[in-house]
FIVEX-933243 format. One line per 3 residues: number of its first residue (from 1); for each residue x, y, z of N, C-alpha, C. Coordinates in steps of 0.2 Angstrom, whole numbers. Layout:
NUM> X:Y:Z:X:Y:Z:X:Y:Z  ...
***
This chain:
1> -227:540:214:-228:533:212:-222:532:207  -219:536:205:-214:534:200:-208:531:203  -207:533:210:-202:529:213:-204:522:214
4> -210:521:216:-213:515:217:-213:511:211  -215:514:205:-215:511:199:-208:509:197  -203:514:198:-197:512:196:-194:507:200
7> -195:507:207:-193:501:211:-196:495:209  -202:495:207:-206:489:205:-203:487:198  -201:492:194:-199:490:188:-192:487:188
10> -188:490:193:-182:488:194:-182:481:197  -187:480:202:-187:473:205:-189:468:199  -194:470:195:-196:466:189:-190:464:185
13> -186:470:184:-180:469:179:-175:464:183  -174:465:189:-170:461:193:-172:454:193  -179:453:194:-182:446:194:-181:443:187
16> -182:447:182:-182:445:175:-174:443:173  -170:447:176:-163:446:175:-161:440:178  -163:439:184:-162:432:188:-165:426:184
19> -171:427:182:-175:422:178:-171:420:172  -169:426:169:-165:425:162:-158:422:164  -155:424:169:-149:420:171:-150:413:172
22> -155:412:176:-157:405:178:-158:401:171  -162:404:167:-164:401:161:-158:400:157  -154:405:156:-147:405:153:-143:399:155
25> -143:399:162:-139:394:165:-141:387:164  -148:387:164:-152:380:162:-150:379:155  -151:384:151:-150:383:144:-143:381:142
28> -138:384:146:-131:383:145:-130:375:147  -133:373:153:-132:367:155:-136:362:150  -141:364:148:-145:360:143:-141:359:136
31> -138:365:135:-133:365:129:-127:361:130  -124:361:136:-119:356:137:-121:349:137  -127:348:140:-129:341:140:-131:339:133
34> -134:343:129:-135:342:122:-129:341:118  -124:345:120:-117:344:116:-114:338:118  -114:336:124:-112:329:126:-115:323:123
37> -122:324:123:-126:319:120:-125:319:113  -124:325:110:-123:325:102:-116:321:101  -111:323:105:-104:320:105:-105:312:105
40> -109:310:110:-110:303:111:-114:300:106  -119:303:103:-122:301:97:-118:300:91  -114:306:90:-109:306:85:-104:300:86
43> -101:299:92:-97:294:93:-100:287:92  -107:286:94:-110:280:93:-111:279:86  -113:284:82:-113:284:75:-107:282:71
46> -101:285:74:-95:283:71:-93:275:73  -95:274:79:-94:267:81:-98:262:77  -105:264:76:-110:260:72:-107:259:65
49> -104:265:62:-102:264:55:-96:260:55  -91:260:60:-86:256:61:-88:249:61  -93:247:65:-96:241:66:-99:238:60
52> -102:243:56:-105:241:50:-100:239:45  -94:243:45:-89:241:40:-86:235:42  -85:234:49:-82:227:51:-87:222:49
55> -93:223:50:-98:218:48:-98:216:41  -98:221:37:-97:220:29:-91:216:28  -85:218:31:-79:215:30:-80:207:32
58> -82:207:38:-83:200:41:-88:196:37  -93:199:34:-98:195:30:-94:193:23  -90:198:21:-86:196:15:-82:190:16
61> -78:190:22:-74:185:24:-78:179:25  -84:179:28:-88:173:30:-90:170:23  -92:174:18:-93:171:11:-87:168:9
64> -81:171:9:-75:168:7:-74:161:10  -75:161:17:-74:155:21:-79:150:19  -85:152:18:-90:147:17:-89:144:10
67> -86:148:5:-84:145:-1:-78:141:-1  -73:143:4:-67:138:5:-70:132:8  -75:132:13:-77:127:16:-81:122:12
70> -85:125:7:-88:121:2:-83:117:-2  -78:121:-4:-72:118:-8:-69:112:-4  -67:114:2:-64:109:6:-68:103:7
73> -75:104:8:-80:98:9:-79:94:2  -79:97:-4:-79:93:-10:-73:89:-10  -67:93:-8:-61:89:-9:-61:83:-4
76> -64:85:2:-64:80:7:-68:74:5  -74:75:2:-78:70:-1:-74:66:-6  -71:69:-11:-67:66:-16:-61:62:-13
79> -58:65:-8:-52:61:-4:-55:55:-1  -61:56:2:-64:50:6:-66:44:1  -68:47:-5:-70:42:-11:-63:38:-13
82> -58:42:-14:-52:39:-16:-49:34:-10  -50:37:-4:-48:32:2:-52:26:2  -58:26:1:-62:20:0:-60:16:-5
85> -59:19:-11:-56:15:-17:-50:12:-16  -45:15:-13:-39:13:-11:-39:7:-6  -44:8:-1:-45:3:4:-47:-4:1
88> -52:-3:-4:-55:-9:-8:-49:-12:-12  -45:-8:-15:-40:-10:-19:-35:-14:-15  -33:-11:-9:-28:-14:-4:-31:-21:-2
91> -38:-21:0:-41:-27:2:-40:-32:-3  -42:-30:-10:-41:-35:-15:-34:-37:-16  -29:-33:-16:-22:-35:-16:-20:-39:-11
94> -23:-38:-5:-21:-43:1:-24:-50:0  -30:-50:-3:-33:-56:-5:-29:-60:-10  -27:-56:-15:-22:-59:-21:-16:-61:-18
97> -13:-57:-13:-7:-59:-10:-8:-66:-6  -13:-66:-3:-15:-72:1:-15:-78:-4  -18:-77:-10:-19:-82:-15:-12:-84:-17
100> -8:-79:-19:-1:-80:-21:3:-84:-16  2:-82:-10:6:-85:-4:4:-93:-4  -2:-94:-4:-5:-101:-4:-2:-105:-11
103> -2:-101:-16:1:-104:-22:8:-106:-22  12:-101:-19:19:-102:-18:20:-108:-13  16:-108:-8:17:-114:-3:15:-120:-6
106> 10:-120:-11:9:-127:-14:14:-128:-19  17:-123:-22:23:-124:-27:29:-126:-23  30:-123:-17:36:-125:-13:35:-133:-12
109> 29:-135:-10:28:-142:-8:29:-146:-14  27:-144:-20:28:-148:-26:35:-148:-28  39:-142:-27:46:-142:-28:50:-147:-23
112> 48:-147:-17:51:-152:-12:49:-159:-14  43:-160:-16:42:-167:-19:46:-169:-25  46:-164:-29:50:-165:-36:58:-166:-34
115> 60:-162:-29:67:-163:-27:68:-170:-24  63:-172:-19:63:-179:-16:63:-184:-22  59:-183:-27:58:-188:-32:65:-188:-36
118> 68:-182:-37:74:-182:-41:79:-185:-37  80:-184:-30:85:-188:-26:84:-195:-27  77:-197:-27:76:-205:-27:78:-207:-34
121> 76:-203:-39:78:-206:-46:86:-206:-47  89:-201:-44:96:-201:-44:99:-207:-41  96:-209:-35:98:-215:-31:97:-221:-36
124> 91:-221:-39:90:-227:-43:94:-227:-49  96:-221:-52:101:-220:-57:108:-223:-56  110:-221:-50:116:-223:-47:116:-231:-47
127> 111:-233:-44:110:-241:-43:110:-244:-50  106:-241:-55:106:-244:-61:112:-243:-65  116:-238:-64:123:-237:-67:127:-243:-64
130> 127:-244:-58:131:-249:-54:129:-256:-57  122:-257:-57:120:-263:-60:122:-264:-67  121:-259:-71:123:-259:-78:130:-261:-79
133> 135:-257:-75:142:-259:-75:143:-266:-73  140:-268:-68:140:-275:-66:138:-280:-72  132:-278:-75:130:-282:-80:135:-282:-86
136> 138:-276:-88:142:-276:-93:148:-281:-92  151:-280:-85:156:-284:-83:154:-292:-84  148:-294:-82:146:-301:-83:145:-302:-90
139> 142:-298:-94:142:-299:-101:148:-300:-104  153:-296:-102:160:-297:-105:163:-304:-103  162:-305:-97:164:-312:-94:161:-317:-98
142> 154:-317:-99:150:-322:-102:152:-322:-109  154:-317:-113:156:-317:-119:163:-320:-120  167:-319:-115:174:-322:-115:173:-329:-114
145> 168:-331:-109:167:-338:-108:164:-342:-114  160:-338:-117:157:-341:-124:162:-342:-129  166:-337:-129:172:-337:-134:177:-343:-132
148> 178:-344:-126:183:-349:-124:179:-356:-125  173:-356:-124:169:-362:-125:169:-364:-132  168:-359:-136:168:-360:-143:175:-363:-146
151> 180:-360:-143:187:-362:-145:188:-369:-142  185:-370:-136:186:-377:-133:182:-382:-137  176:-380:-139:172:-384:-144:175:-386:-150
154> 178:-381:-153:182:-382:-159:188:-386:-158  191:-385:-153:197:-389:-151:194:-397:-150  189:-397:-146:186:-404:-145:184:-407:-151
157> 180:-403:-156:178:-406:-162:184:-408:-166  189:-404:-166:195:-405:-170:198:-412:-167  198:-412:-160:201:-418:-157:197:-424:-158
160> 190:-423:-158:186:-428:-160:187:-431:-167  188:-426:-171:189:-428:-178:195:-431:-179  200:-429:-175:207:-432:-176:206:-439:-173
163> 203:-440:-167:202:-446:-164:198:-451:-168  193:-448:-171:188:-452:-176:193:-454:-182  197:-450:-184:201:-452:-190:206:-458:-187
166> 209:-457:-181:213:-462:-178:209:-469:-177  203:-468:-175:199:-474:-174:198:-477:-180  196:-473:-185:195:-476:-191:201:-479:-194
169> 206:-476:-193:213:-479:-195:214:-485:-191  213:-486:-185:214:-492:-181:209:-497:-183  203:-495:-184:198:-500:-186:200:-502:-193
172> 203:-499:-197:204:-501:-204:211:-504:-204  214:-505:-200:220:-508:-199:226:-504:-201  225:-498:-203:231:-494:-204:234:-492:-197
175> 240:-494:-197:243:-491:-190:247:-486:-192  245:-481:-190:249:-474:-192:253:-472:-186  259:-473:-186:262:-471:-180:263:-464:-179
178> 259:-461:-177:258:-454:-176:261:-451:-170
***
């Protein structure tokens, strides 16, 4: 029985060795699978950490961008307000310009009327100067005529006095051979 036991023991040992080898092979395969999975897990964790860092960086950038956006909106609102104010000012200035253009048109019409009146008055002035010169000439002529008539009157009065004296002398009998 010893040989049978020995054979049996050897068979059990062979079986155990093959089971152990199968188990070791399975364990080795499981270890390799586990090692690959661990590497994938570590890679995933590294990737996750990288994504977290990227997420933190992007969150910080997002906060900065949101702050810039808020500032840009405030500036935009301020610029829109200024734009509206400038448009209102422009419209007011356009209205004032229209008023000024109407005033200038009215003043141009008044100037033209004044120029026409000035031309008319200049024409009347020329006519009056001409008439005045003519009247001065007539006055001078009339003054000369009056002066001649006064001399003629004096001459006639003197002649009448002389004739009266002659007639008196003739009537009185004085014959004055003159």
